[in-house]
C-alpha angles and dihedrals in degrees: 000000000000090000092053092049090048093053092046090052091050091051089051093044093049092049089047092049093051092045088053089049089053093049090048090054092052092049091051089052095046100038117012099041097055093039093052092044092053097039101043116046097177106088098206092050092046093052092050090051089049093050090050089051094050088047092059095041090054089050088054091046094051089048092047092055089046093051090049090055095243094121147001129202146198124204125203124192093342091150085080088073093065095081119105122243099022129153105220117196124186143169114252114223099148148027091251099057097098090045091056095046096047089048087058098046118064098201105029127165116184142180110251136183111270090233088069089067088062098041109102092218095052104024095093094051093050093046097044097045100040093234111183114250117220094231095068093102115198093000091064098077095044092046089054094046089052091049092053094046090052088060101261120128118237123218117204133175104204090199088065092213141036119288113263121222090233106032140044117230122232111249117235125220097223096104092051092048090052093048092049095049093044094043091228126132121243118249108211121207124195115211125188134173123196122220092028112248142154092032124155111293094015118115117232093240092063093089120179123251090263138021117297110256114204124197117192116185125180109214131204116287120266105226128216117243106215095190092050090048093053092049100048105028130240099281095056094039091051091050091050093047091049090051091052092051093048094048091047094051094040095053101032120123124200121273103220096182092095123025120173137184099198110130103152094013 
């Protein structure tokens, strides 16, 4: 009986959370977007302000889901995400991965699906922040390199989409290409969710038998070897760097020496 009531509450809490997310997106579009556009003429400054706003809204959103009892989370070495101009790469098991990461990075740019720029609930955030859409073709890499060099951190999911329960996504080399051209190491982030939930193809109301437990651990940077890059060329170096990231995240086990719960700290 208690298990049934608990699951029913989590279905309600999850639905309420996503409803709040949608309402927040509409408010951003109707209020924040026009106000920022009129008040801040400098595009770069406006985008940084918008990213900071989305960062704090996502902190509130994660805390809201935690207070509702929908999820809990452990954070490991997340202070490593406070450095400017990082390229952050992560696996992508759930719908909430980008929310967690942006809540941990004050000035985060990220590569998003082009469809999000047309979604009424996410359009404002994409337009305000200058997030890079994945349909920009050849311009995408150079735009990302410029963003990193300007001091913004870049969040990329090399899988390109959420992990499915039945298939493994092909990892793309975009993050490695950007890192090699910018001369910046990759910062890998391992994300896990137990029990698995909100994966690709799973409706939000199929909640697991207990609360989702997220563990987000920031691993050591993967440095760029300039001599190796010069000897083998960018394409081969990017392929090798992508394989290193994938192997690291696929085989990583949790470091329990230091667990934090400091989103917003």
